[in-house]
C-alpha positions as CSV (number, residue, x, y, z in Angstrom):
1,X,-132.7,15.5,-80.3
2,X,-135.1,12.6,-79.9
3,X,-135.3,10.8,-76.6
4,X,-134.6,7.1,-76.8
5,X,-135.7,4.2,-74.7
6,X,-133.1,1.6,-73.8
7,X,-133.9,-1.7,-72.1
8,X,-131.6,-4.5,-71.0
9,X,-133.4,-7.8,-70.9
10,X,-132.9,-11.5,-71.2
11,X,-132.4,-12.7,-74.7
12,X,-135.0,-14.9,-76.2
13,X,-134.9,-17.2,-79.3
14,X,-136.7,-14.4,-81.2
15,X,-133.5,-12.3,-80.8
16,X,-131.3,-14.9,-82.5
17,X,-131.5,-13.2,-85.9
18,X,-130.5,-9.8,-84.6
19,X,-127.7,-11.3,-82.5
20,X,-126.5,-13.2,-85.5
21,X,-126.4,-10.0,-87.6
22,X,-124.4,-8.2,-85.0
23,X,-122.0,-11.1,-84.4
24,X,-121.5,-12.0,-88.1
25,X,-120.4,-8.4,-88.9
26,X,-117.7,-8.8,-86.3
27,X,-116.7,-12.1,-87.8
28,X,-116.4,-10.8,-91.3
29,X,-115.0,-7.3,-90.6
30,X,-113.1,-7.1,-87.3
31,X,-110.9,-9.0,-84.8
32,X,-113.5,-8.6,-82.0
33,X,-113.9,-12.3,-82.4
34,X,-111.5,-14.8,-83.9
35,X,-114.3,-16.8,-85.4
36,X,-113.7,-16.9,-89.2
37,X,-117.0,-18.3,-90.3
38,X,-120.3,-16.5,-89.9
39,X,-123.0,-18.3,-87.9
40,X,-126.2,-19.6,-89.3
41,X,-129.5,-18.9,-87.6
42,X,-129.5,-22.6,-86.4
43,X,-126.0,-22.1,-84.9
44,X,-126.9,-18.8,-83.2
45,X,-130.1,-20.3,-81.8
46,X,-128.1,-23.3,-80.4
47,X,-125.5,-21.0,-79.0
48,X,-128.2,-19.0,-77.2
49,X,-129.9,-22.2,-75.8
50,X,-126.5,-23.5,-74.5
51,X,-126.2,-20.4,-72.3
52,X,-129.6,-20.7,-70.5
53,X,-129.7,-21.2,-66.8
54,X,-126.6,-20.1,-64.7
55,X,-124.9,-18.7,-67.8
56,X,-126.9,-16.2,-69.7
57,X,-127.4,-13.8,-72.5
58,X,-128.9,-10.3,-72.3
59,X,-129.7,-7.9,-75.1
60,X,-129.8,-4.1,-75.2
61,X,-132.8,-2.8,-77.0
62,X,-133.0,0.8,-78.2
63,X,-136.5,1.9,-79.2
64,X,-137.4,-1.7,-79.9
65,X,-134.2,-2.6,-81.9
66,X,-131.7,-5.1,-80.6
67,X,-128.5,-2.9,-80.5
68,X,-126.2,-5.3,-78.7
69,X,-125.8,-8.3,-76.5
70,X,-123.6,-9.8,-73.7
71,X,-123.1,-13.3,-72.5
72,X,-121.6,-15.5,-69.9
73,X,-120.1,-18.8,-71.2
74,X,-118.3,-21.7,-69.5
75,X,-114.6,-20.9,-69.3
76,X,-113.4,-24.5,-69.7
77,X,-115.1,-27.9,-69.8
78,X,-113.4,-29.4,-66.8
79,X,-115.4,-29.4,-63.6
80,X,-112.8,-27.5,-61.5
81,X,-113.2,-24.5,-63.8
82,X,-117.0,-24.2,-63.2
83,X,-116.7,-21.2,-60.8
84,X,-115.2,-19.2,-63.6
85,X,-117.0,-17.9,-66.7
86,X,-116.0,-16.0,-69.8
87,X,-117.8,-12.9,-71.0
88,X,-118.6,-11.5,-74.4
89,X,-120.1,-8.1,-75.3
90,X,-121.0,-7.0,-78.8
91,X,-122.7,-3.7,-79.8
92,X,-123.9,-2.9,-83.3
93,X,-121.7,-0.1,-84.7
94,X,-124.7,2.1,-85.3
95,X,-125.3,2.2,-81.5
96,X,-121.7,2.3,-80.3
97,X,-120.4,5.2,-78.1
98,X,-123.8,5.6,-76.4
99,X,-123.0,3.6,-73.2
100,X,-124.6,0.4,-74.2
101,X,-121.4,-1.6,-73.7
102,X,-121.3,-0.4,-70.1
103,X,-125.0,-1.2,-69.5
104,X,-124.5,-4.7,-70.9
105,X,-121.3,-5.3,-68.9
106,X,-122.8,-4.1,-65.7
107,X,-125.8,-6.4,-66.1
108,X,-123.7,-9.5,-67.0
109,X,-121.3,-8.9,-64.1
110,X,-124.3,-8.7,-61.7
111,X,-125.7,-11.9,-63.1
112,X,-122.3,-13.6,-62.6
113,X,-122.3,-12.5,-59.0
114,X,-126.0,-13.6,-58.5
115,X,-125.2,-17.0,-59.8
116,X,-122.2,-17.4,-57.5
117,X,-119.4,-17.4,-60.0
118,X,-116.0,-16.6,-58.5
119,X,-114.3,-14.8,-61.5
120,X,-115.0,-13.7,-65.0
121,X,-112.4,-13.9,-67.8
122,X,-112.3,-11.7,-70.9
123,X,-110.2,-12.6,-73.9
124,X,-109.7,-9.6,-76.2
125,X,-108.0,-9.8,-79.5
126,X,-105.5,-7.1,-80.3
127,X,-106.8,-4.1,-82.1
128,X,-109.7,-3.6,-79.7
129,X,-108.6,-0.9,-77.2
130,X,-112.2,0.2,-76.5
131,X,-112.9,-3.3,-75.2
132,X,-109.8,-3.3,-73.0
133,X,-110.9,0.1,-71.6
134,X,-114.5,-1.1,-71.0
135,X,-113.2,-4.0,-69.0
136,X,-110.7,-1.9,-67.1
137,X,-113.6,0.5,-66.2
138,X,-115.3,-2.4,-64.4
139,X,-112.2,-3.5,-62.5
140,X,-110.9,-6.2,-64.8
141,X,-107.1,-6.6,-64.7
142,X,-104.8,-7.9,-67.4
143,X,-103.5,-11.3,-66.4
144,X,-101.6,-12.2,-69.5
145,X,-101.0,-11.8,-73.2
146,X,-101.2,-14.8,-75.5
147,X,-98.8,-14.2,-78.3
148,X,-99.8,-15.0,-81.9
149,X,-102.5,-17.5,-80.9
150,X,-104.9,-16.5,-83.7
151,X,-104.7,-15.8,-87.4
152,X,-107.2,-13.7,-89.2
153,X,-107.1,-11.4,-92.2
154,X,-103.7,-12.8,-93.1
155,X,-101.9,-11.8,-89.9
156,X,-101.1,-13.2,-86.5
157,X,-103.1,-11.9,-83.6
158,X,-102.3,-11.6,-79.9
159,X,-105.0,-12.0,-77.3
160,X,-105.1,-10.1,-74.0
161,X,-106.6,-12.1,-71.1
162,X,-108.3,-10.0,-68.4
163,X,-109.9,-11.2,-65.2
164,X,-112.4,-9.8,-62.7
165,X,-112.6,-11.4,-59.3
166,X,-116.1,-11.3,-58.0
C-alpha cells in the first residue's frame, strides 16, 4: 500500500477546472446538486471569486490532485440572513470513502466559526444518505423536509434541510 499525502487548502483560480470537473459530474449523473446544466470554466471561476473573503472555498488535494472541495455561500440575499451560511461538499468518486468529506467539512465549519457566522445550513437532495450521515456526524440536525421542490432525471425530488448552530 502506498502512503498518500492529503492537504486541505484555500482554493485558487487555478483549481477552477478541477472543481468544475468534480461538480459537473454531479450535475450530469447524480442528485447531489439540483443544477441541471454543467458549468463552464468562466462560471466556475466566477462562482469561486464570489465566495472570497468571509465565505470561502477549500480543496482537498491528494498527492497533488484536487480530489474534492467544500464551500460556504450566502444563505439568502437579505441582510438579516447574513449570520447564516450554506455549505457544500463534493468529493470526486475516485477518492470517496477515504475521509476527505470529513476533512473538508471540519475545515469549512472551523472557517464559519472563525468568521463569526451563527449557523450553517445544508440542503441535501434525496438519494444522498452518505451526505446526511456526514452532516449528522458533525452535529447538524434535520430541521425540515421540502417536498418535491426539485425535478431532475424525470422525477420529483425532496430536499432535507439540516442546520448546525455554531
